[in-house]
N, C-alpha and C positions, 0 to 999 in steps of 0.2 A: 588478669587484667589485659594481657596481650590478646586473649580470645575476644574480649569485647571490642577491642580496637580493630581486629581483623573483620569481625562481623560488621562493624560500622563502616569500614572501608569498602566492603562488598556492597553495602547498600548505597554508598556514595557513587560507586561505579554505575549501578543500574539507574540511579536518579539522573546522572549526567546523560545517560542514553535516553531516558524518558523525556528530558528537557529538549534534546535534539529532535525527537520525534514530534513533540507538541509544537515546536517552532516550525518544523517542516509542514505540519498540518496547516498552520496559520498561513505560511507562505504560499500554499497551494489552494487556498480557499476559493480562488477564482479560476483554478485550472480545470478545464473541461474533462469530465469523467473521472476526476481524482477521487480515491476512496480513503477515508480517514483511517489512520493507523494508531496502534497502541502497543506498548511493550508487554509481552507475556512474561510474568514472573513465576519463579518456582523456588524451591529450597534445595540446597545441596549440602549433604552431611559430609563434613571433612574432619580430619584429625585436629584435635585441639593443640594449642601451643605446648601444653603439657597434658598428656592423656593417660591418667592412671587407669588400670584395668576396670575399676569400679565406676568410672565416669563415662557418660556417653560422649559421642562426637559432637562437635559444634555445627550448628545449622547456619550456612551462609546463604545470602540472597543470590539467586541464579537468574541470569538473562536467558529466557527460553525462546527468544526470537520475537518477531514482529507479527502481530495479528492485524487483519484488515476487515473493516466493516463494508461489505459489498452491497449494502442497501441502496435502493434507487435514489439518485439525486434529482433535484427539480429540473424540469424541462423548460428551456428558455428559447423563445422564438427568435430566429435570425433572418428568415426570409430567403436565405441562400439555397439554391437548388441542390448544392452538393454538401449541405450540412444534414447529418442524420443523427437521430437519437433512438435508443432502444428502450422500449417499455417492457420490463421483465428483468428480474434479478438473476444473476448467474449466467447471463447471456452476453456474448462478445462478438464484435466484428472480427473476421479472420483476415490476417495480414501476412503477406509473403515477406520473408526476411532471409538474409544470408545464413543465419543460424538455424533456420527451420521456421515452421509456422508459428506466428505470434498472435496475440489477441489484445483487443483494446475496446474501451467504451467511448473513446474520443472519436466522434464521427465527423470531425471538421476536415472533410476531404477536398481535394482539388484535382486538376488534370495536369498530367505531365505534357511536355511538348509533343509527345507521340499520341496523346489522347487517352492515356491509361489513368484510371482512377487511382489516386495515391493519397497517402497520409501527408501531413504537413512536413514530415521528414523525408518524403519521397518514396516510401515503401508501398508497393502495389497492394491494393485492396482485392481480396480474393472473392470470386463468385462461385457459382456451381460448376463452372468449367475452367477455372483459373482466373488470372487477372482480368479485370473488366475494362473494356475499351469503349470509349464514347466519341462519336464524331460531332463536334460542336456545329458543324455546317448543317446537320439534320434537325436542328432546333433543340428546344429545351427538353429535359427528361422529366418523367414523372415516376415516382416510386410508390408502390402499393404497400399495404400494411405487412405483407409477408416478405417484402424486400424485392419484389419483382420490378425490374427497371424497364420502362418503355420509352421509346422515342419515335415520334411521328406515327404513333399507333402500333408500333412493332416492338415486341419484347426482345431486348438485346442482352439480357442477363438477369441474374438474381444475386443480391448481396449475400455473401456467405456468413452465416451465423453459427456459433458454437455455444453449447451449454455444458457446464460442468456441475455434476451433482455434489462433488466434494471440492469446494473452492480452495481448500488447503493445498491442492496440488499445484496451484499457480504461484510462480515466483515473479517478483517485480523486476522489470527491465527498464531501460531508459525510454524516453519519448512516450510515456504513457502506455507502454506495452507490458504484457504479461506473457510468461512462457509456461508450458506444461512441464513441471519438474518431475513427472512420474510417467508410468506406462499407461495411466488411465486415459482412455480415448474419450474425446468429447461426444456428446449425444445430441440428438435432434432438438432444436430449440423450439419445441412445440409451445404455442401460446404466446410467444414473444411477438411484439409488433414494432415495426420500423416507422419512425415519424420523419418525414422530409421537411426541411426548413427549420428544424429545431436542433438544439444541442443539449446534452445532459450536463448540468452543473455539478460541482463537487458536492459531496454530502457532509462537508465539514461545517460544524457549528462554531463560528469564531468565538462566541461568548464562552462556550464550554471550554474551548482550547486555551483561551486567555486565563480562565479560572484554574485550569490544570497547571499552567505555567506558574501561577502564584503559589499553588499548593506544593508543587515540586520544589520551587525555590525555598519555601519555608522548611520542607522536609530535609532538604540538603543542609540548610543552616543548622537544624537540630542534630543531624548526624555528625556534622563537623564539630559542633559543640561537645557532643558525647565523646568523640575521639580525642579532642583536646583535654577533656576532663580526665579520661583514662590515662593519657600521657602524663598529666600533672600528678595524678595519684601515684603513678609508677615512679616519677621523679622524687616525690616526697618519701616514698617507701625506701628508695635507695639511700637517700640522705639520712633517714633515721637509722637504717641498718649500719651505715657508716659511722654515725655518732655512737651507737651502742657498742660497737666493736672497739 
């Protein structure tokens, strides 16, 4: 009976994690460039509470980490000259950060007091030759589909784009950034297009996530009930053994 309780408890732990992830998806439904997440589950065979040689181990529910759906979100027009969206999955803007190069799908950029193109958190946006500097006194900028930035008819830089064949190498960081958690180098972002004056919305479907919340809550209740039943059976067994002795 202890084995059933332990298995139930392992499922409760993963359900709580799933609940947190679904709630975070809903909270970021309006976050620019956010990618929906889900818990990856597996089975872990462990020793039973009592494991005779002829009995197999017990299979517990295992948290295998978080998976992300990097599919394209909808593009929303803003009209801002420094808002950019990428058409093309697996492609990111390159960002300079103290911990090394980072990547993002959030193209809501702005200018620093020095005229450097930066993210909302103030991190420089990288171009083909490093951070991109824009002189507002030279007029508005235009950006072509390949990311080339022009001002007053003169090319001043190109937005840096990076593509990853295996998106599993990216680990999530704060402020909508991702980091390359492996030695895999990004490749050329062929076929991707940059859209000026638009932003990419999240790919979260709130209706699906709310449904997931309901299903997770019900599953947690069932797991809790099972553990309670096992504990009650164990209590009754001890009482009967006590009376029979």
